[in-house]
Short mmCIF file of the C-alpha atoms (twelve columns), coordinates in Angstrom:
data_MODEL
# 
_entry.id   MODEL 
# 
loop_
_atom_site.group_PDB 
_atom_site.id 
_atom_site.type_symbol 
_atom_site.label_atom_id 
_atom_site.label_alt_id 
_atom_site.label_comp_id 
_atom_site.label_asym_id 
_atom_site.label_seq_id 
_atom_site.Cartn_x 
_atom_site.Cartn_y 
_atom_site.Cartn_z 
_atom_site.pdbx_PDB_model_num 
ATOM 1   C CA . MET A 1   -104.396 -37.319 -121.983 1 
ATOM 2   C CA . SER A 2   -101.526 -34.948 -122.663 1 
ATOM 3   C CA . ASP A 3   -99.678  -33.616 -125.695 1 
ATOM 4   C CA . LYS A 4   -96.407  -33.754 -123.759 1 
ATOM 5   C CA . GLN A 5   -93.695  -36.173 -124.761 1 
ATOM 6   C CA . LEU A 6   -94.035  -39.360 -122.747 1 
ATOM 7   C CA . ALA A 7   -91.169  -41.385 -121.272 1 
ATOM 8   C CA . LEU A 8   -91.338  -44.758 -119.539 1 
ATOM 9   C CA . VAL A 9   -88.563  -45.551 -117.064 1 
ATOM 10  C CA . THR A 10  -88.449  -49.048 -115.595 1 
ATOM 11  C CA . GLY A 11  -87.351  -49.514 -112.008 1 
ATOM 12  C CA . ALA A 12  -88.085  -45.842 -111.432 1 
ATOM 13  C CA . ASN A 13  -89.430  -45.806 -107.891 1 
ATOM 14  C CA . LYS A 14  -85.981  -45.240 -106.336 1 
ATOM 15  C CA . GLY A 15  -82.279  -44.680 -106.940 1 
ATOM 16  C CA . LEU A 16  -80.988  -44.153 -110.460 1 
ATOM 17  C CA . GLY A 17  -84.323  -44.853 -112.132 1 
ATOM 18  C CA . TYR A 18  -86.073  -42.262 -110.001 1 
ATOM 19  C CA . GLU A 19  -83.465  -39.627 -110.850 1 
ATOM 20  C CA . ILE A 20  -83.742  -40.407 -114.562 1 
ATOM 21  C CA . ALA A 21  -87.506  -39.989 -114.277 1 
ATOM 22  C CA . ALA A 22  -87.091  -36.731 -112.345 1 
ATOM 23  C CA . GLY A 23  -84.580  -35.415 -114.866 1 
ATOM 24  C CA . LEU A 24  -86.828  -36.164 -117.824 1 
ATOM 25  C CA . GLY A 25  -89.758  -34.629 -115.973 1 
ATOM 26  C CA . ALA A 26  -87.731  -31.473 -115.375 1 
ATOM 27  C CA . ARG A 27  -87.221  -31.300 -119.153 1 
ATOM 28  C CA . GLY A 28  -90.951  -31.283 -119.732 1 
ATOM 29  C CA . TYR A 29  -91.630  -34.953 -120.297 1 
ATOM 30  C CA . ARG A 30  -94.602  -36.698 -118.828 1 
ATOM 31  C CA . VAL A 31  -93.096  -39.664 -117.018 1 
ATOM 32  C CA . ALA A 32  -94.469  -43.167 -116.610 1 
ATOM 33  C CA . VAL A 33  -92.865  -44.523 -113.450 1 
ATOM 34  C CA . GLY A 34  -92.385  -48.243 -113.872 1 
ATOM 35  C CA . ALA A 35  -92.187  -50.080 -110.545 1 
ATOM 36  C CA . ARG A 36  -92.560  -53.718 -109.561 1 
ATOM 37  C CA . ASP A 37  -94.077  -52.684 -106.224 1 
ATOM 38  C CA . GLU A 38  -97.231  -50.696 -106.938 1 
ATOM 39  C CA . ALA A 39  -97.233  -48.877 -103.589 1 
ATOM 40  C CA . ARG A 40  -93.631  -47.762 -104.026 1 
ATOM 41  C CA . GLY A 41  -94.402  -46.587 -107.536 1 
ATOM 42  C CA . GLU A 42  -97.294  -44.485 -106.289 1 
ATOM 43  C CA . ALA A 43  -95.097  -43.041 -103.526 1 
ATOM 44  C CA . ALA A 44  -92.446  -42.069 -106.095 1 
ATOM 45  C CA . VAL A 45  -95.091  -40.414 -108.261 1 
ATOM 46  C CA . LYS A 46  -96.314  -38.419 -105.274 1 
ATOM 47  C CA . THR A 47  -92.780  -37.152 -104.635 1 
ATOM 48  C CA . LEU A 48  -92.346  -36.289 -108.314 1 
ATOM 49  C CA . HIS A 49  -95.622  -34.356 -108.265 1 
ATOM 50  C CA . THR A 50  -94.313  -32.347 -105.321 1 
ATOM 51  C CA . ALA A 51  -91.293  -31.459 -107.475 1 
ATOM 52  C CA . GLY A 52  -93.580  -30.312 -110.282 1 
ATOM 53  C CA . VAL A 53  -93.160  -33.368 -112.512 1 
ATOM 54  C CA . ASP A 54  -96.110  -34.707 -114.508 1 
ATOM 55  C CA . ALA A 55  -95.963  -38.426 -113.703 1 
ATOM 56  C CA . PHE A 56  -98.092  -41.531 -113.233 1 
ATOM 57  C CA . ALA A 57  -97.329  -44.992 -111.898 1 
ATOM 58  C CA . VAL A 58  -97.064  -48.091 -114.067 1 
ATOM 59  C CA . PRO A 59  -97.062  -51.384 -112.141 1 
ATOM 60  C CA . LEU A 60  -94.365  -53.278 -114.006 1 
ATOM 61  C CA . ASP A 61  -92.498  -56.489 -113.281 1 
ATOM 62  C CA . VAL A 62  -90.166  -56.876 -116.260 1 
ATOM 63  C CA . THR A 63  -89.924  -60.651 -115.671 1 
ATOM 64  C CA . SER A 64  -93.665  -61.171 -116.135 1 
ATOM 65  C CA . ASP A 65  -95.334  -61.382 -119.552 1 
ATOM 66  C CA . ARG A 66  -98.678  -60.537 -117.993 1 
ATOM 67  C CA . SER A 67  -97.326  -57.513 -116.119 1 
ATOM 68  C CA . VAL A 68  -95.629  -56.140 -119.226 1 
ATOM 69  C CA . THR A 69  -98.776  -56.658 -121.294 1 
ATOM 70  C CA . GLU A 70  -100.829 -54.802 -118.684 1 
ATOM 71  C CA . ALA A 71  -98.253  -51.998 -118.640 1 
ATOM 72  C CA . ALA A 72  -98.538  -51.699 -122.425 1 
ATOM 73  C CA . GLU A 73  -102.323 -51.497 -122.107 1 
ATOM 74  C CA . LEU A 74  -101.905 -48.659 -119.585 1 
ATOM 75  C CA . ILE A 75  -99.564  -46.780 -121.933 1 
ATOM 76  C CA . GLU A 76  -102.177 -47.227 -124.664 1 
ATOM 77  C CA . ARG A 77  -104.842 -45.693 -122.420 1 
ATOM 78  C CA . GLN A 78  -102.521 -42.829 -121.538 1 
ATOM 79  C CA . GLY A 79  -102.201 -41.761 -125.149 1 
ATOM 80  C CA . GLY A 80  -100.734 -44.666 -127.063 1 
ATOM 81  C CA . ARG A 81  -97.471  -42.929 -127.929 1 
ATOM 82  C CA . LEU A 82  -94.097  -43.322 -126.260 1 
ATOM 83  C CA . ASP A 83  -91.271  -40.908 -126.989 1 
ATOM 84  C CA . ALA A 84  -88.612  -42.455 -124.777 1 
ATOM 85  C CA . LEU A 85  -88.064  -45.805 -123.094 1 
ATOM 86  C CA . VAL A 86  -85.347  -46.182 -120.472 1 
ATOM 87  C CA . ASN A 87  -84.713  -49.811 -119.542 1 
ATOM 88  C CA . ASN A 88  -83.261  -49.278 -116.086 1 
ATOM 89  C CA . ALA A 89  -84.648  -52.151 -113.988 1 
ATOM 90  C CA . ALA A 90  -81.877  -54.586 -113.067 1 
ATOM 91  C CA . ILE A 91  -80.605  -56.821 -110.290 1 
ATOM 92  C CA . SER A 92  -77.056  -57.765 -109.309 1 
ATOM 93  C CA . GLY A 93  -77.687  -61.125 -107.712 1 
ATOM 94  C CA . GLU A 94  -76.152  -62.411 -104.515 1 
ATOM 95  C CA . MET A 95  -72.584  -61.248 -103.898 1 
ATOM 96  C CA . GLY A 96  -69.795  -63.063 -102.087 1 
ATOM 97  C CA . PRO A 97  -67.033  -61.616 -99.890  1 
ATOM 98  C CA . GLY A 98  -65.511  -58.450 -101.300 1 
ATOM 99  C CA . TRP A 99  -68.623  -57.840 -103.386 1 
ATOM 100 C CA . ARG A 100 -67.489  -60.558 -105.806 1 
ATOM 101 C CA . GLN A 101 -69.110  -63.332 -107.809 1 
ATOM 102 C CA . ASP A 102 -66.643  -66.165 -108.338 1 
ATOM 103 C CA . PRO A 103 -67.137  -67.819 -111.758 1 
ATOM 104 C CA . THR A 104 -65.893  -71.150 -110.372 1 
ATOM 105 C CA . THR A 105 -68.671  -71.390 -107.795 1 
ATOM 106 C CA . LEU A 106 -71.629  -69.738 -109.483 1 
ATOM 107 C CA . ASP A 107 -75.120  -70.917 -108.660 1 
ATOM 108 C CA . LEU A 108 -76.767  -71.308 -112.063 1 
ATOM 109 C CA . ASP A 109 -80.189  -70.519 -110.633 1 
ATOM 110 C CA . VAL A 110 -78.816  -67.126 -109.560 1 
ATOM 111 C CA . VAL A 111 -77.419  -66.552 -113.052 1 
ATOM 112 C CA . ARG A 112 -80.768  -67.443 -114.640 1 
ATOM 113 C CA . LYS A 113 -82.581  -65.027 -112.352 1 
ATOM 114 C CA . ILE A 114 -80.238  -62.158 -113.239 1 
ATOM 115 C CA . VAL A 115 -80.494  -62.857 -116.971 1 
ATOM 116 C CA . GLU A 116 -84.299  -62.973 -116.698 1 
ATOM 117 C CA . THR A 117 -84.363  -59.429 -115.330 1 
ATOM 118 C CA . ASN A 118 -81.353  -57.749 -116.934 1 
ATOM 119 C CA . VAL A 119 -81.676  -59.169 -120.446 1 
ATOM 120 C CA . PHE A 120 -84.967  -60.928 -121.052 1 
ATOM 121 C CA . GLY A 121 -86.764  -58.168 -119.161 1 
ATOM 122 C CA . VAL A 122 -85.316  -55.525 -121.465 1 
ATOM 123 C CA . ILE A 123 -86.309  -57.478 -124.571 1 
ATOM 124 C CA . ARG A 124 -89.777  -58.179 -123.168 1 
ATOM 125 C CA . VAL A 125 -90.461  -54.516 -122.341 1 
ATOM 126 C CA . THR A 126 -88.872  -53.095 -125.490 1 
ATOM 127 C CA . ASN A 127 -90.863  -55.312 -127.823 1 
ATOM 128 C CA . ALA A 128 -94.094  -54.614 -125.962 1 
ATOM 129 C CA . MET A 129 -93.530  -50.867 -126.195 1 
ATOM 130 C CA . LEU A 130 -92.352  -50.769 -129.803 1 
ATOM 131 C CA . PRO A 131 -95.822  -50.099 -131.277 1 
ATOM 132 C CA . PHE A 132 -96.043  -46.933 -129.146 1 
ATOM 133 C CA . LEU A 133 -92.473  -45.875 -129.892 1 
ATOM 134 C CA . ARG A 134 -93.150  -46.197 -133.609 1 
ATOM 135 C CA . ARG A 135 -95.985  -43.667 -133.258 1 
ATOM 136 C CA . ALA A 136 -93.603  -41.021 -131.892 1 
ATOM 137 C CA . THR A 137 -91.775  -38.506 -134.060 1 
ATOM 138 C CA . SER A 138 -88.309  -39.055 -132.572 1 
ATOM 139 C CA . PRO A 139 -88.401  -42.190 -130.395 1 
ATOM 140 C CA . ARG A 140 -85.437  -43.001 -128.161 1 
ATOM 141 C CA . ILE A 141 -84.488  -46.150 -126.252 1 
ATOM 142 C CA . VAL A 142 -81.802  -46.226 -123.579 1 
ATOM 143 C CA . ASN A 143 -80.542  -49.450 -122.040 1 
ATOM 144 C CA . ILE A 144 -78.778  -48.957 -118.718 1 
ATOM 145 C CA . SER A 145 -75.618  -51.009 -118.931 1 
ATOM 146 C CA . SER A 146 -72.261  -50.889 -117.132 1 
ATOM 147 C CA . SER A 147 -68.557  -50.770 -117.887 1 
ATOM 148 C CA . VAL A 148 -68.303  -54.198 -116.224 1 
ATOM 149 C CA . GLY A 149 -70.168  -55.448 -119.292 1 
ATOM 150 C CA . SER A 150 -67.455  -54.140 -121.620 1 
ATOM 151 C CA . VAL A 151 -65.472  -57.183 -122.724 1 
ATOM 152 C CA . THR A 152 -62.737  -54.867 -124.009 1 
ATOM 153 C CA . LEU A 153 -62.273  -53.188 -120.650 1 
ATOM 154 C CA . GLN A 154 -62.678  -56.375 -118.624 1 
ATOM 155 C CA . ALA A 155 -60.027  -58.157 -120.684 1 
ATOM 156 C CA . ASP A 156 -57.416  -55.372 -120.369 1 
ATOM 157 C CA . PRO A 157 -55.119  -56.160 -117.391 1 
ATOM 158 C CA . ASP A 158 -53.978  -52.540 -117.238 1 
ATOM 159 C CA . ILE A 159 -57.479  -51.153 -116.573 1 
ATOM 160 C CA . GLU A 160 -59.103  -51.283 -113.156 1 
ATOM 161 C CA . VAL A 161 -62.745  -52.188 -113.675 1 
ATOM 162 C CA . GLY A 162 -63.765  -53.264 -110.189 1 
ATOM 163 C CA . PRO A 163 -64.336  -56.678 -108.618 1 
ATOM 164 C CA . ILE A 164 -65.115  -59.877 -110.509 1 
ATOM 165 C CA . MET A 165 -68.893  -60.060 -110.954 1 
ATOM 166 C CA . ALA A 166 -69.203  -63.241 -112.980 1 
ATOM 167 C CA . ALA A 167 -72.995  -63.484 -112.743 1 
ATOM 168 C CA . TYR A 168 -73.962  -59.832 -113.138 1 
ATOM 169 C CA . ALA A 169 -71.328  -58.484 -115.554 1 
ATOM 170 C CA . PRO A 170 -71.999  -60.929 -118.407 1 
ATOM 171 C CA . THR A 171 -75.678  -59.952 -118.368 1 
ATOM 172 C CA . LYS A 172 -74.559  -56.434 -119.253 1 
ATOM 173 C CA . SER A 173 -72.347  -57.818 -122.033 1 
ATOM 174 C CA . TYR A 174 -75.419  -59.667 -123.295 1 
ATOM 175 C CA . LEU A 175 -77.478  -56.487 -123.012 1 
ATOM 176 C CA . ASN A 176 -74.844  -54.565 -124.982 1 
ATOM 177 C CA . ALA A 177 -74.963  -57.141 -127.770 1 
ATOM 178 C CA . VAL A 178 -78.757  -57.010 -127.826 1 
ATOM 179 C CA . THR A 179 -78.589  -53.208 -128.058 1 
ATOM 180 C CA . VAL A 180 -76.392  -53.457 -131.151 1 
ATOM 181 C CA . HIS A 181 -78.813  -55.836 -132.845 1 
ATOM 182 C CA . TYR A 182 -81.781  -53.595 -132.107 1 
ATOM 183 C CA . ALA A 183 -79.818  -50.686 -133.604 1 
ATOM 184 C CA . ARG A 184 -79.193  -52.700 -136.759 1 
ATOM 185 C CA . GLN A 185 -82.885  -53.567 -136.957 1 
ATOM 186 C CA . PHE A 186 -83.848  -49.904 -136.529 1 
ATOM 187 C CA . THR A 187 -81.532  -48.662 -139.308 1 
ATOM 188 C CA . GLY A 188 -83.496  -46.405 -141.614 1 
ATOM 189 C CA . THR A 189 -86.119  -45.592 -138.970 1 
ATOM 190 C CA . ASP A 190 -86.448  -42.691 -136.545 1 
ATOM 191 C CA . ILE A 191 -85.694  -44.889 -133.521 1 
ATOM 192 C CA . LEU A 192 -82.328  -44.359 -131.833 1 
ATOM 193 C CA . ILE A 193 -81.171  -46.913 -129.265 1 
ATOM 194 C CA . ASN A 194 -78.022  -46.699 -127.159 1 
ATOM 195 C CA . ALA A 195 -76.540  -48.127 -123.971 1 
ATOM 196 C CA . ALA A 196 -75.542  -45.950 -121.005 1 
ATOM 197 C CA . CYS A 197 -73.030  -46.609 -118.254 1 
ATOM 198 C CA . PRO A 198 -73.890  -44.560 -115.149 1 
ATOM 199 C CA . GLY A 199 -70.802  -45.683 -113.234 1 
ATOM 200 C CA . LEU A 200 -70.896  -46.844 -109.645 1 
ATOM 201 C CA . VAL A 201 -73.991  -45.241 -108.139 1 
ATOM 202 C CA . ALA A 202 -74.699  -44.801 -104.433 1 
ATOM 203 C CA . THR A 203 -77.938  -46.778 -104.150 1 
ATOM 204 C CA . ASP A 204 -79.019  -49.933 -102.340 1 
ATOM 205 C CA . PHE A 205 -77.958  -51.810 -105.502 1 
ATOM 206 C CA . SER A 206 -74.299  -50.991 -104.720 1 
ATOM 207 C CA . GLY A 207 -74.514  -50.868 -100.958 1 
ATOM 208 C CA . PHE A 208 -74.630  -47.073 -101.281 1 
ATOM 209 C CA . ARG A 209 -71.106  -46.888 -102.651 1 
ATOM 210 C CA . GLY A 210 -70.409  -44.520 -105.534 1 
ATOM 211 C CA . ARG A 211 -71.581  -41.172 -106.766 1 
ATOM 212 C CA . PRO A 212 -74.964  -39.522 -106.229 1 
ATOM 213 C CA . PRO A 213 -77.725  -40.928 -108.451 1 
ATOM 214 C CA . GLN A 214 -78.672  -37.392 -109.538 1 
ATOM 215 C CA . GLU A 215 -75.225  -37.080 -111.124 1 
ATOM 216 C CA . ALA A 216 -75.209  -40.612 -112.507 1 
ATOM 217 C CA . ALA A 217 -78.514  -40.073 -114.340 1 
ATOM 218 C CA . ALA A 218 -77.053  -37.478 -116.725 1 
ATOM 219 C CA . THR A 219 -75.914  -39.803 -119.525 1 
ATOM 220 C CA . ALA A 220 -79.204  -41.684 -119.685 1 
ATOM 221 C CA . ILE A 221 -81.156  -38.424 -119.779 1 
ATOM 222 C CA . ARG A 222 -78.954  -37.112 -122.573 1 
ATOM 223 C CA . LEU A 223 -79.431  -40.264 -124.644 1 
ATOM 224 C CA . ALA A 224 -83.193  -40.277 -124.037 1 
ATOM 225 C CA . THR A 225 -83.420  -36.732 -125.408 1 
ATOM 226 C CA . LEU A 226 -81.027  -36.999 -128.361 1 
ATOM 227 C CA . PRO A 227 -81.773  -34.811 -131.373 1 
ATOM 228 C CA . ASP A 228 -82.525  -36.415 -134.717 1 
ATOM 229 C CA . GLY A 229 -79.371  -37.654 -136.378 1 
ATOM 230 C CA . GLY A 230 -77.800  -38.561 -133.047 1 
ATOM 231 C CA . PRO A 231 -75.815  -41.737 -132.405 1 
ATOM 232 C CA . ASN A 232 -77.417  -45.135 -132.735 1 
ATOM 233 C CA . GLY A 233 -76.114  -48.433 -131.404 1 
ATOM 234 C CA . SER A 234 -73.358  -46.968 -129.237 1 
ATOM 235 C CA . PHE A 235 -72.245  -47.246 -125.604 1 
ATOM 236 C CA . PHE A 236 -71.662  -44.094 -123.557 1 
ATOM 237 C CA . ASN A 237 -70.641  -42.819 -120.163 1 
ATOM 238 C CA . ASP A 238 -70.242  -39.212 -119.025 1 
ATOM 239 C CA . ASP A 239 -66.996  -38.828 -120.990 1 
ATOM 240 C CA . GLY A 240 -68.303  -40.118 -124.293 1 
ATOM 241 C CA . ALA A 241 -68.278  -43.403 -126.161 1 
ATOM 242 C CA . ILE A 242 -66.736  -46.418 -124.448 1 
ATOM 243 C CA . PRO A 243 -65.759  -49.754 -126.020 1 
ATOM 244 C CA . TRP A 244 -68.015  -52.754 -126.158 1 
# 
């Protein structure tokens, strides 16, 4: 066991999640690398070790009650305290031409699958990890959202917010709303929870379009390491607060 602060990042074996894990590790955190594929999680941990990061793999499928329970048991064995939780794991669902999801032709099974990961998965993991977060001195939760989930921005015809993503984007709106309700529940406690928009990130999630994941990880890392008295229940990108 270690006296270091411990952070759990879901979907951390590659892309944005990996860079968030690496960034927290560089700041002295011990990092639990959540990954649905155990072998890929172990490979990510090996790479992090090479970079000098104290990390261990956590097999974690956010859509599975059993997997999340087993992950919580592993966190308990690793010290039973969690200083930061970054809910990064997400899926976009199948895209149509032009990287679009047409609301008039949506497959509801696809929508259900995205909601299961992007919303229910966050709730499932957060609630399972809350006992360990409550044991920390300054616990932080970061939900990785997106500007496409901002109803304000999406509804403004004068703002370019990318293609129509009628299956994926509403899951981020849902996640934003959930974040606000957690923040209300945590009022008067030491837990701070916020949503982060990393922008379009060049990973397999986006077809490798966008900015480098190392750059995109900055906002999440900042929110995961907020000082006491920092913001709670807000939505941020690199430039500051953005509208819900």
